[in-house]
C-alpha positions in Angstrom: -14.0 35.0 0.4 -11.9 35.4 3.5 -10.4 32.6 5.6 -13.0 33.2 8.2 -15.8 32.3 5.8 -14.2 29.2 4.3 -15.4 26.0 5.9 -13.4 22.9 4.9 -15.7 20.0 3.8 -13.3 17.7 5.6 -13.9 19.3 8.9 -17.6 19.4 8.4 -17.8 15.7 7.9 -15.2 14.7 10.5 -16.7 17.0 13.1 -20.2 16.0 12.2 -19.4 12.4 12.7 -19.0 13.0 16.4 -22.7 13.5 16.8 -23.7 10.3 15.1 -23.7 7.9 18.2 -26.0 10.2 20.1 -28.9 10.4 17.6 -31.8 8.0 17.3 -31.7 5.7 14.2 -34.1 7.7 11.9 -32.7 11.1 12.8 -29.2 9.7 12.5 -29.8 8.5 9.0 -31.2 11.9 7.9 -28.2 13.6 9.6 -25.6 11.4 7.9 -27.2 12.0 4.5 -27.1 15.7 5.1 -23.4 15.8 6.0 -22.0 15.2 2.5 -24.7 17.3 0.9 -24.0 20.3 3.1 -20.3 19.8 2.6 -20.8 19.8 -1.1 -22.9 23.0 -0.9 -20.0 24.7 1.0 -17.4 23.4 -1.4 -19.1 24.1 -4.7 -19.1 27.9 -4.0 -15.6 27.9 -2.6 -13.2 29.9 -4.8 -9.9 28.6 -5.9 -7.0 29.6 -3.7 -5.2 28.9 -0.5 -6.9 29.2 2.8 -6.3 28.3 6.4 -2.8 29.7 6.3 -1.0 28.9 9.6 2.5 29.9 10.7 3.8 27.0 12.8 7.2 27.4 14.4 8.2 29.7 11.5 6.9 27.3 8.8 4.0 28.3 6.7 1.3 25.7 6.5 -1.5 25.7 3.8 -4.3 23.6 5.4 -6.8 24.2 2.6 -5.8 24.5 -1.1 -8.5 24.5 -3.7 -7.5 24.2 -7.4 -8.6 22.2 -10.4 -6.7 19.1 -9.2 -8.1 19.0 -5.7 -11.6 20.0 -6.9 -12.3 17.0 -9.1 -11.2 14.6 -6.3 -13.2 16.4 -3.6 -16.3 16.2 -5.9 -16.0 12.4 -6.4 -15.1 11.8 -2.7 -18.2 13.7 -1.6 -20.3 11.7 -4.0 -18.7 8.5 -2.9 -19.4 9.5 0.7 -23.1 10.1 -0.1 -23.4 6.8 -2.0 -21.7 4.8 0.8 -23.9 6.4 3.5 -27.1 5.5 1.5 -25.8 2.0 1.0 -25.3 1.6 4.7 -28.5 3.2 6.0 -29.8 -0.1 7.4 -26.7 -0.5 9.6 -27.2 0.2 13.3 -23.6 -0.2 14.3 -22.5 3.4 15.1 -18.8 2.4 15.1 -19.0 1.6 11.4 -20.9 4.8 10.7 -18.5 7.1 12.6 -15.5 5.3 11.1 -16.8 5.6 7.6 -17.5 9.3 7.9 -14.2 10.1 9.6 -12.4 8.1 6.9 -14.1 9.9 4.1 -13.5 13.3 5.7 -9.8 12.4 6.2 -9.4 11.6 2.6 -11.0 14.9 1.6 -8.8 16.8 4.0 -5.7 15.1 2.6 -6.7 16.1 -1.0 -7.1 19.7 0.1 -3.8 19.8 2.0 -1.3 22.3 0.7 1.6 21.2 2.9 3.2 17.9 3.9 2.3 18.3 7.6 -1.4 18.8 7.0 -1.2 15.9 4.5 0.4 13.7 7.1 -2.3 14.4 9.7 -5.2 13.6 7.4 -3.2 10.6 6.0 -3.2 9.1 9.5 -6.8 9.9 10.0 -7.7 7.8 7.0 -5.5 4.9 8.2 -6.9 4.8 11.8 -10.5 5.3 10.8 -10.6 2.8 8.0 -9.3 -0.1 9.9 -12.4 -0.1 12.0 -14.4 -1.0 8.9 -12.4 -4.2 8.7 -12.6 -4.9 12.4 -16.4 -4.3 12.4 -16.9 -7.8 10.9 -15.9 -9.0 14.4 -14.3 -12.3 13.3 -10.8 -13.6 14.1 -9.8 -13.4 10.5 -11.0 -9.8 10.2 -9.1 -8.9 13.3 -5.9 -10.4 12.0 -6.5 -8.8 8.6 -7.1 -5.4 10.2 -3.8 -5.7 12.1 -1.9 -6.4 8.9 -3.8 -3.5 7.2 -3.1 -0.9 9.9 0.6 -1.9 10.1 1.0 -1.1 6.3 -1.0 2.1 6.7 1.0 3.4 9.7 4.3 2.5 8.0 3.2 4.7 5.1 2.5 7.5 7.5 5.8 7.3 9.2 7.7 7.3 5.9 5.6 10.3 4.8 6.5 12.2 7.9 10.2 11.3 7.7 10.4 12.2 4.0 8.6 15.5 4.6 11.1 16.4 7.4 14.0 15.5 5.1 12.6 17.6 2.3 12.2 20.5 4.8 15.8 20.2 5.8 16.9 20.4 2.2 14.5 23.1 1.0 13.2 25.0 4.0 9.6 24.4 2.9 6.9 21.9 3.7 4.7 22.9 0.7 3.2 19.8 -1.0 4.1 20.4 -4.6 6.0 18.7 -7.4 9.0 16.8 -6.0 12.0 15.7 -8.0 12.7 12.1 -7.2 16.1 12.8 -5.8 17.4 12.5 -2.3 16.2 10.4 0.6 13.3 12.7 1.5 11.7 12.4 -2.0 12.2 8.6 -2.0 10.6 8.2 1.4 7.5 10.2 0.4 7.4 8.2 -2.9 7.4 4.9 -1.1 4.8 6.2 1.4 2.5 7.1 -1.5 3.3 3.7 -3.1 2.2 1.7 0.0 -1.2 3.4 -0.1 -1.4 3.0 -3.8 -0.7 -0.7 -3.5 2.5 -0.8 -5.6 3.8 -4.3 -6.4 5.2 -6.0 -3.3 3.5 -3.3 -1.2 0.0 -4.3 -2.1 -0.9 -7.3 0.0 -3.0 -5.3 2.5 -5.5 -4.5 -0.2 -6.8 -8.0 -1.2 -6.3 -9.1 2.4 -8.4 -6.4 4.1 -11.2 -5.5 1.6 -12.8 -8.9 1.5 -12.7 -9.1 5.3 -14.4 -5.8 5.8 -18.2 -5.6 6.4 -20.5 -5.6 3.4 -20.8 -1.8 3.7 -17.3 -1.2 4.9 -15.8 -2.6 1.7 -17.7 0.0 -0.3 -16.1 2.8 1.7 -12.7 1.2 1.4 -12.9 0.9 -2.3 -13.4 4.6 -2.8 -10.8 6.5 -0.8 -7.4 5.1 0.2 -6.0 4.2 -3.1 -7.4 7.1 -5.0 -6.0 9.5 -2.4 -2.6 7.9 -3.2 -3.2 8.4 -6.9 -3.9 12.0 -6.3 -0.8 12.4 -4.2 1.4 10.8 -6.8 -0.1 13.1 -9.5 0.5 16.1 -7.3 4.0 15.2 -6.3 5.6 12.9 -9.0 3.9 13.5 -12.3 6.2 12.6 -15.2 8.5 10.3 -13.3 9.1 7.5 -15.8 9.6 4.8 -13.1 5.8 5.1 -12.5 5.2 3.8 -16.1 7.0 0.5 -15.2 5.4 0.2 -11.8 1.9 0.9 -13.3 2.5 -1.7 -16.0 3.2 -4.3 -13.4 0.2 -3.3 -11.4 -2.0 -3.5 -14.5 -0.8 -7.0 -15.4 0.1 -9.0 -12.3 -3.3 -8.8 -10.4 -5.1 -10.4 -13.4 -3.4 -13.7 -12.7 -4.3 -13.7 -9.0 -7.9 -12.7 -9.8 -8.2 -15.6 -12.3 -7.3 -18.1 -9.6 -9.4 -16.5 -6.8 -12.7 -18.0 -5.6 -13.8 -15.2 -3.3 -15.6 -12.7 -5.5 -14.9 -9.7 -3.3 -11.2 -10.6 -3.5 -11.5 -10.8 -7.3 -12.8 -7.2 -7.2 -9.9 -6.2 -4.9 -7.3 -7.5 -7.4 -9.3 -5.9 -10.2 -9.1 -2.6 -8.3 -5.3 -3.0 -8.1 -5.2 -3.6 -11.9 -7.1 -0.3 -12.5 -4.8 1.6 -10.3 -2.1 0.5 -12.7 -3.8 2.5 -15.4 -3.8 5.6 -13.3 -0.2 5.2 -12.2 0.9 4.9 -15.8 -1.0 8.1 -16.6 0.9 9.9 -13.8 4.2 8.4 -15.1 3.5 9.5 -18.7 2.9 13.0 -17.2 1.4 14.9 -20.2 -1.7 16.9 -19.8 -3.7 14.3 -21.6 -2.4 11.5 -19.4 -2.9 13.4 -16.2 -6.5 14.3 -17.3 -6.9 10.6 -17.9 -5.7 9.8 -14.4 -8.1 12.2 -12.8 -11.0 11.2 -15.0 -10.4 7.5 -14.5 -10.1 7.9 -10.8 -13.5 9.6 -10.9 -15.1 6.8 -13.0 -13.3 4.0 -11.2 -14.7 5.1 -7.8 -18.2 4.9 -9.3 -18.1 1.6 -11.0 -15.9 -0.2 -8.5 -18.1 1.0 -5.7 -21.1 -0.3 -7.7 -19.5 -3.7 -8.0 -18.6 -3.8 -4.3 -22.1 -2.7 -3.5 -23.6 -5.6 -5.6 -21.3 -8.1 -3.9 -22.0 -6.5 -0.5 -25.7 -7.0 -1.1 -25.0 -10.7 -2.0 -22.9 -11.1 1.1 -25.6 -9.4 3.2 -28.4 -11.7 1.9 -26.4 -15.0 1.5 -23.5 -14.7 3.9 -20.9 -15.6 1.3 -19.0 -14.4 -1.8 -17.5 -17.8 -2.6 -17.8 -19.0 -6.2 -18.6 -22.6 -4.9 -21.6 -21.4 -2.9 -23.3 -18.9 -5.3 -25.2 -19.2 -8.5 -28.7 -18.5 -9.8 -29.2 -15.4 -7.7 -30.7 -13.5 -10.6 -34.0 -15.2 -9.7 -34.0 -13.8 -6.2 -32.0 -10.5 -6.7 -32.9 -9.3 -10.2 -32.2 -5.6 -9.5 -28.9 -6.3 -7.9 -28.0 -8.5 -10.9 -28.8 -5.6 -13.3 -26.8 -3.1 -11.3 -23.8 -5.5 -11.1 -23.9 -5.8 -14.9 -23.9 -2.0 -15.3 -20.8 -1.9 -13.1 -19.2 -4.7 -15.1 -20.0 -3.0 -18.4 -18.6 0.3 -17.1 -15.2 -1.1 -16.9 -14.7 -1.2 -20.7 -17.8 -1.0 -22.9 -18.5 2.0 -25.1 -21.3 4.2 -23.7 -20.2 3.6 -20.1 -18.0 5.7 -17.9 -14.9 3.6 -17.7 -14.5 3.6 -21.5 -14.3 7.4 -21.8 -11.8 7.8 -18.9 -9.6 4.8 -19.7 -9.3 6.0 -23.3 -7.5 9.1 -22.3 -4.7 7.2 -20.7 -4.4 4.7 -23.5 -4.3 7.5 -26.1 -1.7 9.5 -24.1 0.6 6.5 -23.8 0.3 5.9 -27.6 0.8 9.5 -28.4 4.1 9.6 -26.4 5.4 6.5 -28.3 5.1 4.0 -25.4 4.1 1.2 -27.7 4.8 -1.6 -25.2 2.9 0.3 -22.6 -0.1 0.7 -24.9 0.0 -3.0 -25.6 0.1 -3.8 -21.9 -2.9 -1.5 -21.2 -4.9 -3.1 -23.9 -4.1 -6.6 -22.6 -4.8 -5.5 -19.0 -8.1 -4.1 -20.1 -9.1 -7.4 -21.6 -7.9 -9.3 -18.6 -9.7 -7.3 -16.0 -12.9 -7.5 -17.9 -12.6 -11.3 -18.0 -12.3 -11.4 -14.2 -14.3 -8.5 -12.7 -16.6 -8.0 -15.8 -17.5 -11.5 -16.5 -16.4 -13.8 -13.7 -18.0 -11.8 -10.9 -21.6 -11.4 -12.3 -21.6 -14.9 -13.9 -20.6 -16.9 -10.8 -22.7 -14.7 -8.5 -25.9 -14.6 -10.5 -25.9 -16.9 -13.5 -23.9 -20.0 -12.9 -25.4 -23.3 -11.7 -28.3 -22.7 -9.4 -27.4 -23.6 -5.8 -30.9 -23.4 -4.6 -30.4 -20.1 -2.7 -33.6 -18.2 -2.3 -33.4 -14.9 -0.5 -34.9 -11.5 -0.5 -33.7 -8.7 -2.9 -31.2 -6.3 -1.4 -32.7 -3.7 1.0 -34.2 -0.6 -0.6 -31.4 1.7 0.5 -28.8 -0.5 -1.1 -30.8 -0.6 -4.3 -31.1 3.2 -4.3 -27.3 3.6 -3.9 -26.7 1.2 -6.7 -29.2 2.9 -8.9 -27.6 6.3 -8.4 -24.1 4.9 -9.1 -25.4 3.1 -12.2 -27.0 6.4 -13.5 -23.6 8.2 -13.1 -21.8 5.3 -14.9 -24.2 5.5 -17.8 -24.6 9.2 -17.9 -20.8 9.8 -18.1 -20.5 7.3 -20.9 -23.3 9.0 -22.8 -22.1 12.6 -22.1 -18.3 12.4 -21.5 -17.9 16.2 -21.9 -19.5 16.5 -18.4 -16.6 14.6 -16.9 -14.0 16.2 -19.2 -15.2 19.7 -18.0 -13.9 18.8 -14.5 -10.3 17.6 -15.4 -7.4 19.7 -14.4 -6.2 20.8 -17.9 -8.0 22.0 -21.0 -9.1 19.1 -23.2 -10.3 18.5 -26.7 -10.8 14.7 -27.0 -13.2 12.4 -28.7 -13.3 8.9 -27.1 -15.7 7.5 -29.7 -13.5 7.2 -32.7 -14.2 4.2 -35.0 -10.7 2.7 -34.5 -10.9 2.9 -30.7 -14.4 1.5 -30.4 -13.7 -1.4 -32.8 -10.4 -2.2 -31.1 -12.1 -2.2 -27.7 -15.0 -4.4 -28.8 -12.6 -6.9 -30.3 -10.8 -7.1 -27.0 -14.0 -7.6 -25.2 -15.0 -10.3 -27.6 -11.7 -12.0 -27.0 -12.2 -11.8 -23.3 -15.7 -13.3 -23.6 -14.4 -16.2 -25.7 -11.6 -16.9 -23.3 -14.0 -16.8 -20.4 -16.4 -19.2 -22.1 -13.5 -21.6 -22.7 -12.4 -21.4 -19.1 -15.9 -22.0 -17.8 -16.4 -25.1 -20.0 -13.2 -26.6 -18.8 
């Protein structure tokens, strides 16, 4: 396949978004659904290799690189785009629709970038497009939150560009490949990735912006920015031991904030930060098993975290709030949303659900390399996040004291998106080999060993007991 016949799925989606404002509502919906489907059709037949080679001022740029690493992330990003579009079909705000599509396309373009300059350009596309999903709420708080969000994102872009230029001065190349964490250029790039990945002390934009986004915007946001950063870390800094310590802090610290938080979408944002810690540890461990775990867990995490944000988005859409003090008893009015939320919660840790079979890879890899304390932190973090996002969110939204709220079930398009995400979460849990066939390295792994299943169920039982005690007191 020549360069001339290769069409980047990123450009299809970004370019296609330009037509959205000019289409009537029904045709617009059909068109937006078609964009990720057509992009997937182009990508699935695209061979591995480097395309879109450009010589710019004597520097070779690789604008489109397809390999096993980029392929799994493009697959899940396209699926997340489709699910987010379905979830948002009722929206008539074309600003949100264009921003969501451009944001998704930017993330896909960054994943496919083979050089730092192309990566930077798509990096900035994701930053600028995504902030409009926060501002679309059109409240003073969302405006302030969006300003704080875009400042962090633009700083990340500036550091990435400065670091790339420094690397070019040192090496004469802008290729985006493994980077030794030595020299100012590498450290600038590392910090740029860390901002987008919500490293400790660089993470405040995440729990600040996501709960202030629109009900549909938060679903888009939960899928792309941070997982793009995980991909970038895996591509550039696999095996850097400092990431194990950073990831451990990410896995533990957000649990305490989530326990104290009363806004359920903010609880999910902290839980998202916790799960990023698992992926960062996988990158830091750096073995093939660990990196497979990082890719697999990013795939599953996008699905179940999007599902949880969808369920809370549906609650916000129907009730206007995600506050613990205002919700309760919604299972009577929103039974389907309740069920889908419980699937998302179970997918975080329960056997036979997606998160179990992906998280197991990282935990096993840490144990196999002798990181005993890291293994212990991962197990503790798994129990802690299930207590918050897995138990606290569905309980207080749907099953706690009935506040007398009577509303309609979520719109049909929201239910369809949640149903598809739920099917993937369950399907991957039942047939993990389907997911394992997509990971970057050859794998022979069995997640359902007796020891692992029993250990995980004991942790979940401990989380349930701790939650019951907290609720009673």
